[in-house]
VEXRO-325390 format. One record per residue: x, y, z of N, C-alpha, C in turn; residue in one letter. Coordinates in pm, 1 decimal. Layout:
# VEXRO-325390
nu/nv/nw/cau/cav/caw/cu/cv/cw/type
X/Y/Z/X/Y/Z/X/Y/Z/A .
...
***
This chain:
# VEXRO-325390
nu/nv/nw/cau/cav/caw/cu/cv/cw/type
111.3/-100.1/-10.3/1.0/-10.4/32.1/65.0/82.9/1.7/M .
40.5/215.8/-92.7/101.1/337.0/-72.2/18.7/439.7/-70.0/R .
92.6/559.2/6.5/-24.7/694.5/76.3/38.7/775.5/-63.6/T .
-13.9/879.8/-44.3/63.4/1003.2/-66.9/-52.9/1106.3/-20.2/S .
52.0/1242.7/-8.7/-96.0/1386.8/-6.2/-27.4/1503.1/-24.0/S .
42.9/1434.7/-160.6/100.0/1533.9/-269.7/23.3/1613.5/-364.7/D .
-19.0/1736.2/-278.6/-228.3/1767.7/-373.5/-189.3/1759.2/-508.8/S .
-56.9/1798.5/-558.4/-21.8/1950.3/-710.2/-42.9/1695.4/-777.4/A .
31.1/1606.4/-751.2/70.3/1524.9/-812.6/-64.4/1475.7/-829.1/A .
-126.6/1467.2/-743.7/-259.2/1354.8/-679.0/-342.4/1484.5/-777.9/I .
-391.1/1558.1/-801.0/-497.8/1689.4/-898.5/-457.1/1578.9/-1001.5/Y .
-256.0/1615.8/-1088.5/-247.1/1597.1/-1222.8/-289.9/1448.1/-1280.5/S .
-294.4/1313.6/-1164.4/-329.2/1205.9/-1168.0/-478.0/1189.2/-1178.2/F .
-517.6/1339.5/-1113.9/-668.8/1276.0/-1084.9/-762.3/1238.6/-1248.6/L .
-711.8/1443.9/-1270.0/-646.6/1499.4/-1419.1/-676.6/1351.0/-1471.9/E .
-623.0/1325.3/-1526.8/-491.3/1221.1/-1597.9/-684.3/1113.4/-1612.7/K .
-659.9/1072.1/-1520.8/-781.2/938.1/-1532.7/-903.8/1015.4/-1492.5/S .
-994.5/1145.6/-1544.1/-1145.4/1168.6/-1577.2/-1116.6/1077.1/-1427.6/S .
-1130.2/1148.7/-1290.6/-1181.2/1134.8/-1172.3/-1126.2/1263.8/-1072.9/R .
-1133.0/1327.9/-1163.0/-1107.1/1490.5/-1055.2/-1261.2/1534.8/-1005.0/L .
-1224.9/1573.3/-878.3/-1429.2/1644.2/-815.9/-1466.1/1726.0/-919.0/P .
-1648.5/1709.7/-866.6/-1698.1/1864.9/-950.4/-1682.3/2003.6/-857.0/A .
-1726.7/1914.3/-734.5/-1688.4/2078.0/-610.6/-1620.0/2022.2/-551.8/D .
-1494.9/2181.3/-534.1/-1398.1/2114.7/-472.9/-1403.8/2270.2/-316.8/F .
-1566.4/2259.8/-244.2/-1583.8/2303.8/-168.1/-1587.3/2249.1/-48.8/S .
-1672.2/2084.1/-12.8/-1719.9/2079.1/26.3/-1510.4/1950.6/91.8/R .
-1571.7/1917.5/154.7/-1471.6/1766.1/254.0/-1560.9/1648.6/163.8/A .
-1506.6/1556.5/95.3/-1523.7/1442.7/-19.2/-1386.5/1284.5/56.6/Q .
-1472.0/1231.6/-30.9/-1401.7/1062.1/-21.8/-1454.3/1000.7/-136.0/T .
-1374.2/960.9/-235.0/-1408.2/865.1/-351.9/-1340.4/768.2/-320.7/F .
-1382.0/604.9/-354.1/-1282.6/517.7/-457.3/-1296.0/481.1/-579.3/C .
-1217.3/465.3/-730.9/-1226.7/379.7/-834.3/-1089.4/299.1/-791.4/F .
-1104.0/156.1/-895.2/-984.7/59.7/-941.2/-995.5/158.2/-1099.6/S .
-839.2/101.0/-1151.0/-756.0/179.4/-1278.7/-653.1/83.9/-1255.1/L .
-667.1/-43.4/-1372.8/-557.5/-132.1/-1434.9/-608.4/-239.7/-1296.5/E .
-541.0/-266.6/-1254.0/-539.9/-322.8/-1140.5/-504.7/-283.3/-987.5/Q .
-552.4/-119.7/-1004.6/-494.0/-121.4/-869.4/-713.9/-36.7/-789.8/G .
-625.4/40.0/-700.2/-717.7/33.4/-587.4/-705.8/124.9/-552.4/F .
-760.0/273.7/-612.2/-717.2/407.5/-474.7/-779.9/438.7/-473.0/Y .
-806.4/466.7/-317.5/-919.3/667.3/-215.1/-832.0/724.3/-293.0/L .
-936.3/770.3/-266.4/-892.3/971.0/-206.0/-1029.4/1047.3/-84.9/V .
-901.6/1103.9/-46.7/-977.1/1220.1/53.9/-927.2/1321.8/-21.8/I .
-986.0/1426.6/12.1/-998.5/1599.9/-50.5/-1029.0/1630.9/126.1/Y .
-931.5/1758.4/148.6/-1021.7/1887.9/263.4/-979.9/2003.7/171.6/F .
-1140.1/2001.6/153.7/-1102.2/2205.6/64.3/-1027.4/2311.4/192.6/P .
-992.7/2250.1/371.7/-1015.2/2411.0/453.3/-892.6/2298.3/543.7/H .
-849.0/2429.5/577.5/-737.2/2338.6/708.2/-576.9/2285.5/745.9/G .
-588.9/2271.7/851.3/-395.6/2293.1/793.7/-395.7/2136.8/694.2/E .
-466.2/2003.9/705.7/-539.0/1937.8/584.6/-527.6/1939.8/422.1/K .
-539.6/2092.6/438.5/-663.2/2127.4/314.5/-511.3/2028.4/197.7/K .
-638.5/1999.5/76.9/-587.9/1879.8/16.1/-597.9/1779.6/-14.4/G .
-480.4/1670.9/-82.7/-546.2/1578.6/-108.6/-481.1/1454.1/-23.4/F .
-538.4/1339.8/-25.2/-460.8/1235.9/70.2/-547.4/1087.3/-18.6/E .
-421.9/1037.1/-51.5/-393.0/873.7/-182.0/-371.7/772.6/-123.9/L .
-476.2/660.8/-74.9/-357.1/583.8/-121.7/-492.5/455.0/-161.3/Y .
-334.4/383.8/-195.6/-398.0/276.0/-346.2/-279.1/91.9/-306.5/E .
-353.1/41.6/-375.0/-293.9/-114.2/-338.4/-299.4/-140.8/-456.7/V .
-173.7/-201.2/-542.5/-91.5/-215.7/-587.5/-229.2/-345.2/-649.3/E .
-237.3/-392.0/-779.0/-279.5/-555.4/-795.4/-441.2/-574.4/-593.6/D .
-497.4/-471.9/-641.4/-580.0/-547.4/-530.3/-637.5/-701.5/-491.9/F .
-662.1/-771.8/-622.0/-729.6/-882.8/-638.0/-617.3/-969.0/-583.9/A .
-505.0/-972.1/-560.9/-386.7/-1046.3/-505.7/-279.4/-995.8/-359.3/G .
-341.6/-913.3/-361.1/-335.3/-790.9/-271.9/-450.5/-753.0/-156.8/N .
-538.3/-840.9/-97.5/-662.7/-807.7/-34.4/-648.1/-816.9/116.8/K .
-476.1/-826.5/218.4/-480.8/-792.3/318.9/-447.9/-686.8/347.5/H .
-381.0/-623.5/220.9/-371.2/-471.5/172.3/-475.4/-380.4/228.4/E .
-597.5/-487.8/132.8/-711.9/-409.7/134.4/-770.8/-339.0/340.1/L .
-715.2/-441.5/349.4/-728.3/-442.1/556.4/-735.7/-343.2/593.0/Q .
-540.1/-356.9/580.1/-463.5/-312.7/662.8/-581.5/-155.5/657.2/E .
-595.2/-128.2/495.7/-573.8/45.9/453.6/-745.6/13.1/567.0/L .
-837.1/-37.7/609.6/-948.7/-9.7/623.1/-846.2/30.1/812.9/E .
-762.4/-89.1/804.9/-809.7/-46.3/982.1/-708.2/57.1/994.4/L .
-597.2/106.3/839.6/-589.7/208.4/874.8/-691.3/376.6/895.4/L .
-757.8/341.5/807.6/-828.3/446.6/885.9/-965.5/475.3/962.3/L .
-981.2/408.6/996.9/-1004.8/298.7/1102.8/-970.4/430.0/1250.6/Q .
-846.7/407.7/1240.1/-744.9/478.8/1348.2/-710.5/604.3/1356.4/E .
-750.5/672.6/1220.2/-714.4/784.5/1147.2/-901.2/859.5/1257.5/K .
-998.8/713.5/1267.8/-1080.5/823.7/1272.9/-1085.9/886.1/1466.1/T .
-1056.1/740.2/1499.5/-1036.3/756.4/1687.8/-923.1/877.0/1666.8/E .
-839.9/953.5/1599.2/-738.3/1050.2/1644.8/-723.5/1187.2/1538.8/Y .
-784.6/1200.9/1472.6/-847.9/1326.5/1396.3/-933.6/1428.5/1425.0/F .
-961.8/1510.2/1375.0/-1110.0/1589.0/1384.4/-1146.7/1544.6/1213.9/S .
-1134.0/1532.3/1150.7/-1215.1/1453.7/986.9/-1285.5/1324.0/1054.3/E .
-1349.7/1259.4/1157.9/-1380.1/1155.2/1116.4/-1497.2/1070.7/1033.2/K .
-1598.9/1192.9/1108.7/-1710.1/1171.4/941.9/-1630.4/1106.8/831.7/E .
-1503.2/1192.8/811.1/-1473.0/1218.0/693.8/-1384.0/1038.9/652.1/L .
-1261.8/994.2/704.6/-1276.4/895.7/734.8/-1338.8/794.2/823.4/Y .
-1404.2/766.9/842.7/-1494.1/653.3/866.8/-1573.2/658.9/674.3/S .
-1591.5/692.1/671.3/-1680.7/671.0/497.8/-1560.9/639.4/411.9/K .
-1426.7/679.5/475.6/-1384.6/629.3/432.1/-1306.1/475.7/375.7/A .
-1367.3/445.9/589.5/-1331.1/296.5/516.3/-1476.3/224.1/491.2/S .
-1577.2/319.2/570.3/-1672.7/240.9/506.1/-1634.8/171.9/364.6/L .
-1596.6/239.6/235.9/-1576.8/270.1/176.2/-1463.9/160.1/78.7/L .
-1377.0/140.8/130.8/-1290.1/44.3/163.3/-1327.4/-84.3/209.7/V .
-1414.6/-109.7/321.1/-1542.7/-239.8/305.9/-1618.3/-264.5/174.3/Q .
-1696.0/-182.3/145.9/-1740.3/-258.5/72.2/-1699.4/-259.1/-56.8/N .
-1605.0/-243.4/-129.4/-1543.0/-225.1/-176.1/-1459.0/-396.4/-211.4/F .
-1397.5/-413.8/-46.7/-1371.5/-550.5/24.8/-1477.7/-657.7/-22.7/S .
-1598.2/-666.1/14.6/-1737.0/-710.1/8.8/-1756.4/-748.4/-152.2/R .
-1723.4/-631.8/-254.7/-1779.8/-634.2/-347.4/-1706.8/-754.6/-425.4/T .
-1554.7/-718.0/-339.9/-1450.7/-830.2/-405.6/-1505.0/-999.1/-365.0/M .
-1441.2/-996.0/-225.4/-1549.6/-1124.5/-223.6/-1641.3/-1206.3/-243.7/S .
-1816.2/-1119.1/-297.9/-1888.7/-1139.3/-371.7/-1835.8/-1186.1/-442.8/A .
-1755.1/-1256.2/-562.0/-1728.4/-1202.5/-666.1/-1771.9/-1158.4/-777.7/G .
-1769.7/-1022.5/-718.7/-1942.8/-870.3/-820.4/-1909.4/-812.9/-850.9/N .
-1670.1/-851.3/-891.1/-1645.8/-728.2/-873.3/-1515.3/-705.0/-1077.2/F .
-1544.6/-638.4/-1159.5/-1510.1/-620.2/-1251.6/-1388.1/-429.1/-1233.4/F .
-1266.2/-464.2/-1303.0/-1205.6/-338.6/-1330.2/-1181.2/-299.3/-1461.2/Y .
-1111.4/-198.1/-1384.3/-1167.1/-102.6/-1584.1/-995.5/-124.9/-1621.7/D .
-973.9/-187.4/-1725.0/-915.2/-211.9/-1775.8/-758.7/-121.8/-1884.3/A .
-849.4/44.0/-1802.7/-787.7/118.8/-1944.9/-718.5/114.1/-1842.5/H .
***
């Protein structure tokens, strides 16, 4: 699992992959798969954390344990950071993604 808080690089990545948020005025989190990677993005519009956080799991199908580690990391952040709701939502996104994979109903974007 890799993490980044380099907002400029994350913005560029999201722009190239056509995943930029439409609204930069509110905090938000979203996830997507691209090729064989799983990406979780958290955006903070204000405060000392202003900008993006990116969490990446390469070859998520072969690294399911990393998705579980990411979910645990986000749950820990829920306890220790003021952005509790955002980290909680991010943790649920990872949990739902993992469940979808486990159910065998997952297709990834190979582009």
